[in-house]
Structures are given as structure tokens and as C-alpha cells.
C-alpha positions in Angstrom: 13.8 -51.2 56.5 11.5 -48.8 54.9 7.7 -49.6 54.8 7.7 -49.9 51.0 10.5 -52.5 51.3 8.3 -54.6 53.6 5.6 -54.6 51.2 7.7 -55.5 48.2 6.7 -58.6 46.4 10.2 -59.6 45.4 13.2 -59.7 47.8 15.1 -57.8 45.3 13.4 -54.7 46.1 12.6 -55.8 49.7 15.1 -57.9 51.9 17.9 -57.3 49.6 17.2 -53.8 48.3 20.5 -52.4 49.8 22.5 -54.9 47.9 20.7 -54.4 44.6 20.0 -50.6 44.8 22.9 -49.6 42.4 20.9 -51.6 39.6 18.0 -49.2 39.9 20.0 -46.6 38.1 19.8 -48.9 35.0 16.9 -51.3 35.3 14.1 -49.4 37.1 11.1 -47.9 35.3 12.5 -44.4 35.8 15.9 -45.6 34.5 14.2 -47.0 31.4 12.6 -43.6 30.9 15.8 -41.9 31.1 17.4 -44.0 28.7 14.6 -43.7 26.2 14.9 -39.9 26.5 18.6 -40.2 25.9 18.1 -42.0 22.7 15.4 -39.7 21.5 17.6 -36.6 22.3 20.7 -37.9 20.7 18.8 -39.1 17.7 17.3 -35.5 17.2 20.9 -34.0 17.6 22.1 -36.5 15.0 19.5 -35.5 12.6 20.6 -31.8 13.1 23.9 -32.9 11.8 22.5 -34.0 8.5 21.9 -31.7 5.6 18.2 -31.5 6.1 16.7 -28.2 5.0 14.0 -28.0 7.8 16.8 -28.4 10.5 19.5 -26.1 8.9 18.3 -23.3 11.0 18.6 -25.0 14.4 21.1 -23.4 16.6 23.5 -26.1 18.0 23.8 -24.0 21.1 20.7 -25.8 22.3 22.3 -29.2 22.3 23.4 -28.6 25.9 19.9 -27.8 27.0 18.6 -30.8 25.2 21.0 -33.2 26.7 20.3 -31.8 30.1 16.9 -33.2 29.8 18.3 -36.8 30.5 21.5 -35.8 32.3 19.4 -34.0 34.9 16.6 -36.4 34.8 15.0 -37.0 38.2 12.0 -38.6 39.9 9.8 -35.7 39.2 10.7 -36.1 35.5 9.7 -39.8 35.6 6.5 -38.9 37.3 5.7 -36.4 34.5 6.2 -39.1 31.9 4.0 -41.6 33.7 1.2 -38.9 34.0 1.3 -38.5 30.3 1.4 -42.2 29.8 -1.8 -42.6 31.9 -3.7 -40.7 29.0 -1.8 -42.0 26.0 -1.5 -45.6 27.3 1.7 -45.8 25.4 5.1 -45.6 27.2 7.2 -44.5 24.2 4.7 -41.8 22.9 4.7 -40.4 26.4 8.4 -39.7 26.0 7.8 -38.0 22.7 5.1 -35.9 24.3 7.4 -34.8 27.2 10.2 -33.8 24.8 7.8 -31.7 22.8 6.7 -29.9 26.1 10.5 -29.4 26.7 10.9 -28.1 23.1 8.0 -25.6 23.8 9.8 -24.4 26.9 13.0 -23.8 25.0 11.3 -21.9 22.3 12.0 -24.8 19.8 8.4 -25.3 18.6 9.4 -25.3 14.9 11.5 -28.3 15.3 9.5 -30.6 17.5 8.0 -32.7 14.8 11.6 -34.0 14.2 11.4 -35.6 17.7 10.9 -39.3 17.0 11.0 -38.7 13.3 10.4 -41.7 11.1 10.9 -44.2 14.1 8.9 -46.9 15.7 8.8 -47.6 19.4 11.3 -50.5 19.0 13.9 -48.1 17.5 13.9 -46.5 21.0 13.3 -49.7 23.1 15.9 -51.7 21.1 18.6 -49.1 21.7 17.6 -48.1 25.3 17.6 -51.7 26.6 21.1 -52.6 25.3 22.5 -49.3 26.4 21.2 -49.8 30.0 22.4 -53.4 30.0 25.8 -52.4 28.9 26.1 -49.7 31.4 24.8 -51.9 34.1 27.2 -54.7 33.4 30.2 -52.3 33.0 29.4 -50.2 36.0 27.9 -52.6 38.5 28.3 -56.4 37.6 31.8 -56.4 36.0 33.4 -54.7 38.9 31.9 -57.2 41.2 33.1 -60.1 39.2 36.6 -58.5 38.8 36.8 -58.1 42.6 35.8 -61.7 43.1 38.5 -63.1 40.6 41.0 -60.8 42.4 40.0 -62.2 45.8 40.2 -65.8 44.6 43.6 -65.1 43.0 44.7 -63.8 46.3 43.5 -66.8 48.3 45.1 -69.2 45.6 48.5 -67.6 46.2 47.9 -67.5 49.9 47.2 -71.1 50.2 49.4 -72.4 47.2 51.6 -74.4 49.4 48.9 -76.2 51.5 48.7 -79.8 50.5 45.2 -81.4 50.6 43.7 -84.8 49.8 41.8 -84.7 46.6 38.5 -86.4 46.3 37.2 -87.8 43.0 33.9 -89.5 42.9 33.9 -88.5 46.6 36.7 -90.9 47.4 40.2 -90.1 48.5 42.5 -89.6 45.5 45.9 -88.3 44.6 46.8 -85.2 46.7 46.8 -81.7 45.3 47.3 -78.2 46.7 44.5 -76.0 48.1 45.8 -73.0 46.2 45.6 -74.8 42.9 42.1 -76.0 43.5 41.1 -72.4 44.0 43.0 -71.2 40.9 41.0 -73.7 38.9 38.1 -71.2 39.4 40.2 -68.3 38.7 41.1 -69.7 35.3 37.6 -70.9 34.5 36.2 -67.3 35.4 38.8 -65.6 33.4 38.2 -67.7 30.3 34.4 -66.9 30.4 35.1 -63.1 31.1 37.3 -63.1 27.9 34.4 -64.7 26.0 31.7 -62.3 27.5 33.7 -59.2 26.8 33.7 -60.3 22.9 29.9 -60.2 22.8 28.5 -57.2 21.3 25.5 -55.3 22.6 23.3 -55.4 19.6 20.7 -52.9 18.8 17.9 -52.5 16.1 17.5 -49.1 14.4 15.7 -48.9 11.2 12.1 -47.9 11.3 8.7 -49.8 11.4 9.9 -52.9 9.8 13.6 -52.3 9.6 13.9 -50.8 6.2 13.9 -47.0 7.0 10.8 -46.8 5.0 9.6 -43.5 6.4 13.1 -42.0 6.4 13.7 -43.0 2.9 10.3 -41.7 1.5 10.9 -38.4 3.1 14.6 -37.9 2.3 15.6 -40.4 -0.6 19.0 -38.8 -1.0 20.1 -39.5 2.5 22.1 -42.8 3.2 20.0 -43.9 6.2 21.8 -47.1 6.6 25.2 -45.0 7.1 23.4 -42.7 9.4 21.9 -45.5 11.4 25.3 -47.2 11.8 26.9 -44.0 12.9 24.2 -43.2 15.3 24.0 -46.6 17.0 27.7 -47.7 16.7 29.4 -44.3 17.4 27.0 -42.2 19.4 25.3 -44.9 21.5 28.4 -47.2 21.6 26.2 -50.2 20.6 26.4 -52.6 17.6 23.7 -52.0 14.9 22.1 -55.1 13.3 22.0 -54.4 9.6 18.9 -56.5 8.6 16.1 -56.6 11.0 12.2 -56.9 11.4 10.6 -54.4 13.6 12.6 -55.6 16.7 16.1 -56.6 17.2 17.0 -60.4 17.0 18.3 -60.5 20.7 20.8 -63.1 19.3 23.6 -61.1 21.0 21.7 -60.7 24.3 20.9 -64.3 24.3 24.6 -65.2 23.9 25.3 -62.6 26.7 22.8 -64.3 29.0 24.2 -67.8 28.1 27.7 -66.7 29.0 26.6 -65.2 32.2 24.8 -68.3 33.0 28.0 -70.2 32.5 29.7 -67.7 35.0 27.0 -68.2 37.5 27.3 -72.1 37.1 31.0 -71.9 37.8 30.3 -69.8 41.0 27.6 -72.3 42.1 30.4 -75.0 41.8 32.6 -72.9 43.9 29.8 -72.4 46.5 29.2 -76.1 46.8 32.9 -76.9 47.2 33.4 -74.2 49.8 30.3 -75.5 51.6 31.7 -79.0 51.6 35.1 -77.9 52.7 33.6 -76.2 55.6 31.5 -79.2 56.5 34.7 -81.3 56.4 36.4 -79.0 58.9 38.9 -77.7 56.3 37.8 -74.2 57.1 36.2 -72.4 60.1 34.3 -69.1 59.8 34.9 -65.9 61.5 32.3 -65.2 64.2 30.4 -61.9 64.4 29.2 -60.8 67.9 25.5 -61.2 68.2 25.0 -63.4 65.2 22.9 -66.6 65.6 23.6 -69.6 63.5 20.6 -71.9 64.5 17.5 -71.1 66.6 17.9 -74.4 68.5 21.6 -75.2 68.4 23.9 -72.4 69.8 27.2 -74.0 68.7 26.3 -73.7 65.0 28.0 -71.3 62.4 26.2 -72.1 59.3 27.8 -71.5 55.8 24.9 -69.3 55.0 26.7 -66.9 52.6 27.6 -69.8 50.2 24.1 -71.0 50.6 22.6 -67.6 49.8 24.9 -67.2 46.8 24.1 -70.6 45.4 20.4 -70.0 45.8 20.4 -66.5 44.2 22.8 -67.5 41.3 20.5 -70.4 40.6 17.5 -68.0 40.3 19.5 -65.8 38.2 20.4 -68.6 35.7 16.6 -69.7 35.5 15.6 -66.2 34.3 18.6 -65.7 32.0 17.6 -69.1 30.6 14.2 -67.9 30.0 15.5 -64.5 28.4 17.9 -66.3 26.1 15.4 -68.8 25.0 12.4 -66.6 24.6 13.5 -63.2 23.3 15.0 -64.3 19.8 11.7 -65.8 18.9 9.0 -63.3 17.5 6.2 -64.1 15.2 6.8 -62.8 11.7 7.9 -59.1 11.8 7.2 -58.8 15.6 4.8 -59.7 18.3 4.5 -58.0 21.8 5.6 -61.0 24.0 9.3 -59.5 24.0 8.0 -56.3 25.6 6.7 -57.7 28.9 9.7 -60.0 29.0 12.4 -57.5 28.4 11.1 -55.4 31.4 12.5 -58.2 33.5 16.0 -57.8 32.2 17.2 -56.4 35.5 15.9 -59.3 37.6 18.5 -62.0 36.7 21.2 -59.3 37.2 19.9 -58.5 40.7 19.9 -62.1 41.7 23.4 -62.5 40.2 24.6 -59.4 42.2 23.3 -60.8 45.4 25.1 -64.1 44.7 28.3 -62.4 43.9 28.1 -60.2 47.2 27.2 -63.3 49.3 30.1 -65.3 47.8 32.5 -62.6 48.5 31.1 -62.1 52.0 31.7 -65.9 52.6 35.3 -66.0 51.3 36.1 -63.1 53.5 34.9 -65.0 56.6 36.7 -68.4 56.0 39.7 -69.3 58.1 41.8 -71.9 56.7 43.0 -74.8 59.0 46.1 -76.3 57.7 46.0 -79.1 60.5 42.8 -80.4 59.1 44.2 -80.9 55.6 47.3 -82.6 57.2 45.2 -84.9 59.3 43.1 -85.9 56.3 46.3 -86.7 54.3 47.8 -88.7 57.2 44.6 -90.6 57.5 44.7 -91.7 53.8 48.2 -93.2 53.2 46.6 -95.4 50.5 46.7 -92.5 48.1 50.5 -92.9 47.7 49.8 -96.1 46.1 49.6 -94.5 42.6 53.1 -93.0 43.2 54.7 -96.3 44.2 53.2 -98.3 41.4 54.3 -95.8 38.9 57.9 -95.8 40.1 57.8 -99.5 40.0 56.6 -99.5 36.4 59.5 -97.3 35.5 61.9 -100.0 37.1 60.1 -102.7 35.2 59.0 -104.3 38.5 56.5 -107.2 37.7 52.8 -106.4 38.1 53.2 -103.4 40.3 49.7 -102.2 39.9 48.3 -105.6 41.1 50.8 -105.7 44.0 49.5 -102.2 45.3 45.8 -103.2 44.5 46.3 -106.2 46.8 47.7 -104.0 49.5 45.2 -101.3 49.4 42.0 -103.3 48.9 42.0 -105.2 52.1 39.9 -104.4 55.1 42.9 -103.2 57.0 43.6 -99.5 57.2 46.7 -98.5 55.3 49.1 -96.4 57.4 52.6 -95.0 57.2 53.7 -98.1 58.9 51.9 -100.6 56.8 53.2 -98.7 53.7 56.7 -98.9 55.0 56.5 -102.6 55.7 55.1 -103.0 52.1 58.1 -101.3 50.7 60.6 -103.2 52.9 59.3 -106.5 51.5 59.8 -105.5 47.8 62.4 -107.3 45.9 64.3 -104.1 44.8 67.5 -102.5 45.9 68.0 -100.3 48.9 68.3 -97.0 46.8 64.8 -97.5 45.3 63.3 -98.4 48.7 64.6 -95.2 50.0 63.2 -93.3 47.2 59.9 -94.9 47.8 59.9 -94.2 51.5 60.3 -90.6 50.8 56.9 -90.3 49.3 54.1 -89.3 51.6 50.6 -87.9 51.1 51.8 -84.6 52.0 54.6 -84.4 49.4 52.8 -86.4 46.6 51.1 -83.3 45.2 52.6 -83.0 41.7 53.8 -79.9 40.0 53.0 -76.4 40.9 50.5 -75.3 38.2 50.6 -71.6 38.6 
């Protein structure tokens, strides 16, 4: 581990730096600078496509060189911006000054006052942040989620014929199948992914207080609303809010956070189930040479991947909760509280990413033990009581529920033998007795659900 990792305040940039490194291309300070430059450059190019007399002489051959400013952006470029910011004490203005320097180098001095023309800082921030969030989700988070759903689907089909004892309220209940219980999480995740993918990445773009004041006073004949929609929706591939204050509402982002919270919550539910199944002996875990489970107990192989996943997904949810609750609230036309908060947008994604990777690691380590499932079923013959009393109801047998209740709520353990004896004593014909004897905890598993 590098020295700077050991000095990191957050484990995101320290202990887990290798796992979260990909997010640095989207949520780091240098990434934010690059996205701001992207927006400023593409905005200038979009202005050049308008019939503005002062830009009519701009040679479009320079578009490539302008786009190279953000396409070839590197750490030296980021340091240049931070050096300028140390003087301006304004991060977005530092971007403007950097671009003006670049225009000077390209011999485009006559056009550099159209950099950031008519805009306020939030026109840049409220397009850069949703753009980087969209890219981070599509390029880093979504592939991990897709991979996890694919893994769960694979396991569900692999384990689809393994009968298992269900537990409701922690007590033995009508049997189910292991594969089906895993597929429950597949369907839940797919439902939430479908919902998530329908949430737009909202962006604000409309000048100091959202009305294109400066744009309109300078060029009253230009339809700036149409321009803004084209620029944000088509060029940046975001969704432009039509009526805003100085900042975006963050309503769509709040919905996005809330949807990701639901996904995390589903995964925490899975983490806890897997942890419990391991503790019950349903699964063992692959052992890696040299690894130590406990500093005191040499025999232990702890379910640490599921625990790590649960902890990080919980942290992710806590921060998503704050973002979704705070960001949509701003005093009058804006206050600055969103600025410091929005700089933490990458933090919940980082904890989520760690949680996803840990969960996947845990799933890849589990070894199913069918014999444990079978032994648990064999030890709980009382669960077939539901099947027997239901068939007796079908046959109009008097008080079948009460008869099974009297059998199963004694202090004596219900076994295959005691259940068979109960059936033999029923006042029903031999064919019905034979039907009832064929029911076992292993085959009373209902219909195949997928």
C-alpha cells in the first residue's frame, strides 16, 4: 500500500483504494475539473453553431483542438487549474481562466469572452455533476449490479432442485427450494433496476436565476430555451429542467439515491440471509491458503465478505439518505449548502461498490451442502402437517386442522414414524392414507416458481 493510502482519512481512499479506484475517474477533484471543462468547451462550440455575428468568423476546424482540452486532460492540467484557483478562490472561474489561456495558445483571443458567456457557476456544476454521476453509474456501478444479478441467477438455477426448510418468524415452516429463495432476490433487484433506469439525470442550465437573463438581453432574437434544451438533452445527454432557480432541484437525483438505497437494502437482506445460512451449516466456504479467520480460534472461517458487504452498503445508504433529503432543499433562489454536500456524491457510490464486490466475493466462495438441507428437513417432520390437514379439508374430514394441531403441539418430537402412525389411525380409506404417506418434508415444496 502506498504511503498516501496509509495516511488516508477515509478507507475509500486507503484500505479499499484498489476496489474504488475506477470511481476516481468520475468523482475525484480532477474528474470534476475535467467534466467542468467538458461542459464549458461543448457550450462554446454550441454557441458557435448559433447565428451570432461575433462568432460567425470562428473556424470550426478548431473544434477538435478545443475538445482535446478535456479529452487529453491529465493531472498536470488539474494542477494548473488548482494553481489558478489558489488566486481566484473560485473553482469554476479558475476553469474559465484556464480555457482563456488555452484560447490564447490556439490564437483564438478574439473569441475567448464567449467562454462561460451568460452563465453562472451552477450552469456548469449542475451539468457536470449529473454528467459524471451518469457516466459513473453506467460505466462502473451498473456493470457490477448486472454481474451480481447474473451470478444470483446462475446460482438460482444451479440450486433450483434443492429442497430446504423454510423459516418464518425464525420457526420451521412449509418447505421451499433453495434456488427459488435466491431467485426472490433476482426478481427484486430486476424490478428496482427497471425503476432506476427510468429516472432521468436532471440538469439545470439557464443563467444566474434560471431565466436566461444575460443571454436574452444580449441576443433577444435567439430562442435560448430551445438552445438550452438542445445543448443539455442532446449534446450532454442529460435532462434539462425547464423552470429552475439558480440551481437544479435535485429531485431526480434524490429519486436516484432513493432507488439505489432500495437496491442496497435488498442486498443487505441477502447478506444477512447468506450469513445466517452459513451459520446454520447450509453452506461452507472455500478456504484460501494462508488466510486466518480468527486470531484466537484456528478452526474458524468467518463469513467476512457478507459482513463487509452489509457494513458498506449500510454506510452507502446513510449517505444516499442525506443527499436525497438535503439537496432538494435550498433557501429561496439558492444557498451554498448544496455545494459542499454535492462534493460527497462519490462517497456513497464508493461504499456501494465495495459492498457489491464483497458480496460477489462471498457468493463465489460458498459451497452448498445438500446433506445439511436434507438433515434439517428430516428433523422437522411437523412441517408436513399443513399438507395433510389441507388434503383432509378437501375430503371433508372433520376438524382436520385441530387434529394436526393436537399432534404437532405436544412435547414429543414429530418424526416420520409418528406421522405415519397418525395417518394410520385416521378414519379414511387406504387410498387416501397412501396419498398422505407419500408426503415428506423433502417433496412438500410446492410449484416451481421459475
